[in-house]
C-alpha positions in Angstrom: 291.8 65.8 141.0 293.4 67.8 143.7 292.3 67.6 147.4 290.3 70.1 148.7 290.1 71.9 152.3 288.0 73.9 154.1 287.9 77.4 153.3 289.1 76.6 149.7 288.5 78.8 146.7 286.7 77.2 144.7 284.3 78.3 141.2 280.9 77.4 141.4 277.5 78.3 140.2 275.6 80.3 142.5 271.9 79.6 142.8 271.4 83.4 144.1 273.4 85.6 141.9 272.9 83.2 138.8 276.3 83.4 138.0 279.7 81.5 138.1 281.7 82.9 141.0 284.2 82.2 143.6 283.1 80.4 146.6 284.5 79.1 149.8 284.5 75.5 150.5 281.6 75.5 154.0 281.5 71.3 154.0 283.3 68.1 153.3 282.4 64.7 153.1 285.4 62.5 152.5 287.4 64.4 149.5 283.7 65.2 148.2 283.2 68.9 148.5 279.3 69.1 149.6 278.3 72.7 150.5 279.6 76.1 149.3 279.3 79.7 150.1 279.3 82.2 147.6 282.5 85.0 148.0 280.1 87.7 146.5 276.4 87.4 148.3 277.7 85.1 150.8 274.6 82.3 149.8 275.1 79.1 151.6 274.4 76.3 149.3 275.0 72.2 147.7 278.0 72.3 145.5 276.7 72.1 141.7 280.2 71.2 140.4 280.0 74.4 138.1 276.9 73.6 136.6 274.2 76.2 135.6 270.7 76.7 136.0 268.2 75.0 133.6 268.6 75.9 130.3 265.3 77.4 128.6 264.4 76.8 125.1 264.9 80.2 123.0 262.0 82.0 121.7 263.7 81.6 118.1 263.6 78.2 118.6 260.1 77.4 119.5 259.1 80.0 116.7 261.0 77.8 114.0 259.6 74.4 115.8 255.8 76.0 115.2 257.1 77.3 111.2 258.1 73.7 110.2 255.0 71.9 111.5 253.1 74.8 109.2 255.0 74.7 106.4 254.6 70.4 106.5 251.0 71.2 105.9 250.3 70.1 109.7 247.9 72.8 110.6 247.5 73.1 114.1 243.8 72.8 115.1 241.9 76.0 116.5 240.9 75.8 120.4 237.5 75.1 120.7 234.8 77.9 121.0 233.0 78.4 124.7 229.7 77.0 124.6 227.0 79.6 124.1 225.2 81.1 127.0 221.9 81.2 127.1 221.5 85.2 129.1 218.8 87.4 127.7 219.7 90.4 125.4 220.4 93.6 127.5 217.8 95.0 124.9 214.2 95.8 126.1 211.5 93.7 123.5 211.4 96.8 121.2 214.8 96.8 120.5 215.3 100.3 121.6 218.0 101.5 123.8 216.7 104.4 126.3 218.6 105.7 129.0 216.0 104.8 131.2 213.0 102.0 131.1 209.9 104.4 130.2 211.8 107.4 129.2 212.0 108.8 125.3 213.5 111.8 124.3 211.3 114.7 123.8 210.2 115.6 120.4 210.9 118.6 118.6 208.2 121.6 118.9 208.5 122.1 115.2 
């Protein structure tokens, strides 16, 4: 490993740019690089040894896992139904729907 000095340019993963970019060394402890500054966005952060962020599970992989479990006969249980509520019906006791209570449509004059 080469000896690093303050201000040297190294590659590192920027947590703000979310890219592998050039960085300047800002802080050293012994021979170890501790803090760097991105030369693109000027964000200062800990040295990550050029390792990227978290790897996310691809949607296709998750789909394939579910499909494999279904094809193997493992049918996932459906979620339980919510308990029935004891709310009264909005219809009047007669079951007719009127615009306003006590009002009916006028009858034809024929």
